[in-house]
C-alpha positions in Angstrom: 5.8 -18.5 -6.7 4.1 -15.3 -7.7 4.1 -12.6 -5.0 1.8 -9.6 -5.2 3.9 -6.4 -4.8 3.2 -4.1 -1.9 2.5 -1.3 -4.3 -0.6 -3.0 -5.8 -2.3 -5.0 -3.0 -3.5 -2.0 -0.9 -3.9 0.7 -3.5 -7.6 0.2 -3.2 -9.0 2.9 -0.9 -11.8 0.6 0.3 -9.3 -2.0 1.4 -7.0 0.6 3.0 -9.9 1.9 5.1 -11.1 -1.6 5.9 -7.5 -2.5 7.0 -7.4 0.4 9.4 -10.8 -0.5 10.9 -10.3 -4.3 10.9 -6.8 -4.6 12.3 -7.0 -2.6 15.5 -5.2 -4.1 18.5 -6.0 -3.7 22.2 -3.6 -1.1 23.8 -2.1 -3.7 26.2 -1.3 -6.1 23.3 0.1 -3.3 21.1 2.3 -2.1 24.0 3.6 -5.6 24.5 4.5 -5.8 20.9 6.2 -2.4 21.0 8.1 -3.4 24.1 9.4 -6.6 22.4 10.3 -4.8 19.1 12.1 -2.0 21.1 14.1 -4.5 23.1 16.0 -5.3 19.9 17.2 -1.7 19.4 21.0 -1.5 19.8 20.8 1.8 21.7 18.5 4.0 23.6 16.5 6.7 21.7 16.7 4.8 18.5 16.0 6.1 15.0 13.5 3.6 13.6 12.3 2.7 10.1 9.1 0.8 9.4 9.1 -0.8 5.9 5.5 -1.4 4.8 4.1 0.8 7.5 0.5 0.4 6.2 -1.9 2.6 8.2 0.8 3.4 10.7 -0.4 1.6 13.8 3.1 0.4 14.7 5.0 3.5 13.5 2.8 5.7 15.7 3.0 3.3 18.7 6.8 3.1 18.5 7.1 6.9 18.4 4.9 7.2 21.4 6.2 4.4 23.6 9.9 3.9 22.8 11.4 6.8 24.7 13.3 9.3 22.6 12.7 7.5 19.3 12.2 9.0 15.9 10.2 6.9 13.4 9.9 7.0 9.6 7.2 4.9 8.1 7.5 3.9 4.4 4.8 2.3 2.3 4.2 1.9 -1.4 0.4 2.6 -1.1 -0.7 6.2 -1.1 -4.1 4.9 0.1 -2.5 3.3 3.2 -0.4 6.3 3.9 -3.5 8.5 3.7 -5.0 6.4 6.5 -1.8 6.6 8.5 -1.7 10.4 8.3 -5.3 10.7 9.3 -5.2 8.2 12.2 -1.6 7.7 13.4 0.4 10.8 13.0 1.8 11.7 16.4 4.8 13.9 16.8 8.0 11.9 16.2 6.7 10.0 13.2 6.6 10.9 9.5 5.5 8.9 6.5 7.1 8.6 3.1 6.0 6.8 -0.1 8.4 4.2 -1.3 9.2 0.6 -2.1 11.1 -1.9 0.1 13.7 -2.4 -2.7 14.3 1.4 -3.1 13.8 3.0 0.2 13.5 6.9 0.1 15.9 7.5 2.9 19.7 8.2 3.2 22.3 5.6 4.1 23.3 4.7 7.6 20.7 6.7 9.5 18.7 4.0 11.3 19.2 1.8 14.4 16.2 -0.4 13.9 13.9 -1.5 11.1 10.6 -3.2 11.4 8.8 -5.2 8.7 5.4 -6.2 10.1 3.2 -8.5 8.1 4.8 -7.4 4.8 7.5 -9.8 3.9 5.1 -11.9 1.7 4.3 -8.8 -0.4 8.0 -8.1 -1.4 8.9 -9.7 -4.7 12.7 -9.2 -4.3 13.7 -10.0 -0.7 17.4 -10.0 -1.5 17.0 -6.5 -3.0 15.0 -5.4 0.1 17.7 -6.9 2.4 20.4 -4.9 0.6 18.4 -1.7 1.1 18.2 -2.5 4.8 22.0 -3.0 4.9 22.4 0.4 3.2 20.1 2.4 5.5 21.0 0.8 8.9 23.9 1.9 11.0 26.6 -0.7 11.9 25.1 -3.0 14.5 21.5 -1.9 13.5 18.8 -4.6 13.6 15.9 -5.7 11.5 12.8 -7.2 13.0 10.6 -9.3 10.7 7.1 -9.9 12.1 5.3 -12.5 10.0 3.9 -16.0 9.9 6.2 -18.4 8.2 4.6 -20.9 5.8 5.3 -23.9 8.0 3.5 -22.4 11.0 0.2 -21.1 9.6 -2.0 -21.3 12.7 -4.2 -18.2 12.8 -7.8 -18.5 14.0 -9.0 -17.3 10.6 -8.3 -20.7 9.1 -10.8 -22.4 11.4 -13.6 -20.6 9.5 -12.1 -20.1 6.0 -9.9 -23.3 5.7 -9.2 -22.5 2.0 -7.2 -19.5 3.1 -4.6 -21.8 4.6 -3.8 -23.2 1.2 -3.7 -19.8 -0.5 -1.5 -18.4 2.3 0.8 -21.4 2.0 1.4 -20.3 -1.6 1.8 -16.6 -0.7 3.9 -16.8 2.5 7.6 -17.7 2.4 9.1 -20.2 4.7 11.6 -19.4 7.5 14.6 -20.8 5.6 13.7 -18.8 2.5 13.7 -15.5 4.3 16.8 -16.3 6.3 18.7 -17.3 3.1 17.7 -14.2 1.2 18.5 -11.8 4.0 21.8 -13.5 4.7 22.6 -13.3 1.0 21.9 -9.5 1.2 24.5 -9.1 3.9 22.5 -9.4 7.1 23.2 -11.8 10.0 20.5 -13.9 11.6 20.4 -13.2 15.4 17.3 -15.2 16.4 13.9 -16.5 15.5 11.2 -16.5 18.2 7.4 -16.5 18.5 5.1 -14.1 20.3 1.3 -14.1 20.7 -1.1 -11.5 22.0 -5.0 -11.2 22.2 -6.5 -9.1 19.4 -10.2 -9.2 20.4 -12.0 -10.2 23.6 -14.1 -13.0 22.0 -15.3 -14.5 18.8 -18.3 -12.1 18.5 -15.8 -9.2 18.3 -13.7 -11.3 15.9 -16.7 -11.7 13.6 -17.4 -7.9 13.7 -13.8 -7.2 12.8 -13.8 -9.5 9.8 -17.1 -8.5 8.2 -15.4 -5.8 6.1 -12.7 -8.2 4.6 -9.9 -6.2 6.2 -7.0 -8.3 4.9 -5.7 -8.9 1.4 -5.9 -12.7 1.9 -9.7 -12.5 1.6 -9.4 -11.3 -2.1 -8.9 -14.9 -3.2 -12.4 -15.9 -1.9 -15.6 -15.7 -3.8 -18.4 -13.8 -2.2 -20.1 -17.1 -1.4 -17.0 -18.6 0.2 -16.6 -15.5 2.3 -20.3 -15.5 3.4 -20.1 -19.2 4.4 -16.9 -18.6 6.5 -18.6 -15.6 8.2 -21.6 -17.8 8.9 -19.4 -20.5 10.5 -17.7 -17.8 12.6 -21.0 -16.4 13.7 -22.2 -19.8 14.7 -19.1 -20.5 16.7 -19.4 -17.1 18.5 -22.9 -18.3 19.6 -23.6 -15.2 21.6 -21.4 -16.6 24.5 -18.2 -15.3 26.0 -15.7 -17.6 24.1 -12.6 -15.9 25.6 -10.0 -13.9 23.8 -8.7 -14.6 20.3 -4.9 -14.7 20.1 -2.7 -13.9 17.1 0.7 -15.5 17.1 3.5 -14.3 14.9 7.0 -15.4 14.1 9.7 -12.8 14.8 13.0 -13.1 13.0 15.8 -10.7 14.0 18.7 -9.8 11.8 21.7 -7.5 12.4 23.8 -5.4 10.1 27.5 -6.2 10.6 
């Protein structure tokens, strides 16, 4: 299976800007995610590494809401890091360019590492896992936030059903990620699931997706995208349809 490297998918400045605008999260939902991620830190005031930090939403939020934390966000895309520095650069967080398989940080300096919605962009998961073993302290943990291939259930597939098939080719399964990270020297602690609302209704969901804010939309023709957007607009119907939830799998590993 061919996997598009992190360094190439989001180098486009248009996509980086669309990603920032189209992937916002309500503060209550973002806080709930940060609380969950922070609960896996092995000690208070943790030093945190985000691998594939993108536009910095989680790096910034962890620095603000995990008391005493220091956060380093690493991403291979300078376009994404530019958005991060413009929009999510609070005290306590800094951003560095780098690949998951060659992290630009020293050994043994981190208590917690987050990989959010990025594992499917990493060509060499074993190599990335070895880097996590190198940079984490003994007892440190890795939180992988993703959707495993066998549980592709996002609302987006209701309006662009062809995306489910393309994501099934792009996204790894749970067993594959576990096998690769265990081979790298990490220990699986648990796999769980967590869902939070991302928008108040389908009308807001439609407005969010108009700009094609995710790399998955690149596989669609303009006509395919237009048809899906029309289906979503019809479903929204000008009525209050209730919140749209996004569910993610959360796999937690530890460094022995």
